[in-house]
N, C-alpha and C positions, 0 to 999 in steps of 0.2 A: 672549391677551396684551393688556394694557391700554396704550392710547396715553398720551402725556404729559399731555394735557388731562384724561383720566380719572383719572390718578394725582394731578394737582393738585387736582381737585375732590374726590376721595376723601380726600385729606389734609385739605382744608378742612372737609369734613363731619365727619371724625373729631375735629378740634379743636373745632368748633362743638358737636357732640353732647356731648362731654366738658364743655364750658362750660355747656351747658343742664342737664346732670345736677348741676352744682355750684350753679347759680343757680335758674332758673325751674322745673326739675324736681327740685329737692332733696327735695321731699316724696315723690317716687316712689321714691327710692333710699335713703331715710333709714335710718341704722344699718348700711348696707352699704358696702363698698369696691367700687365699680364702675369698671372700666377699659375704655375703648373700645380694643380691641386692633387691629382691622382694619376697613376699610370697602372694599367692592367695589362699583363703580358700573357699571351696564350701559352699553354703547356709546352708546345714545340718551339716557342720563342720566335714564331714566324710573324706574329702580329703584336702591335702595342697600341692600346687605346689610351690616348693622352687627353686628360680633362683639364681645361683651362678656365680660369675665371678672368673677367675683363672689367676694367674700370676706365672710363665710364661704360656702363653696361650697354647703352644704346649703340655702341660701336661693335657689338659682338658678331653681327652677321658679316660685316666687312672684314673683320679680323679672321673669322673662320674661312672665308673665301680666300683671303690672302695666304693663310697657312696651307690650305688645300692646294693652291696653285704653286706653292713653293715647298711642298713636302720633299721633293727630290733634294733640294738644297739642305734642308734640315736633316734629312736622313743621311746625306753624305757627311755632314759635320758630325752627326752622332756616330757614324761608322768609324771615323777617325779616332773617336774617344773610346769606344768599347770593342774595337776589333780584337783585342787580346782576351776578352771575356767570352765573346760569342763568335761562332764560325760565320753565321749569316746575320746580317743586320735586319731586324724586323721591319715589316711594312708598318707605316705609321698612319693612324687615323686620329683626327682631332675632334673633340666634342666639347660642348659648352658645359661648364659646371655652373649652373645658375642658382645654386643653393644660397649664396650670399644675397642675390637679388630677391629670392623668395623670403628670406629672413627679413630683409628690409621692407618688403610689402606687408608682412605680418606686423612688423613694428609700427608702420604707418597706420594700419587698420586699427591697432590697439590704441594708438594716440588719439584717434578720432572718436573713440567711445568713452 
């Protein structure tokens, strides 16, 4: 269970990462629709798990690889935005949120029957 401060920081990180993807990191996500769906922050604020959805979905592996290779850049930009709220900038980990793809598969299966 996350406390209120964790939730506030997670929401701020979610907003900031989305902004970074639109601005400084635009070259990382070019041609893709990338949405930051959820952020989970550890109780000590040392780690942030960032869940993203990708369209077109087939590009998710390449995107996750690109994000992993450029985590330092994203973390640096995040640090510039949240340095007044946190002493240490959390380590970032990116994960695929495939719930939209899952819903689409169910929808397709239902249409066939």
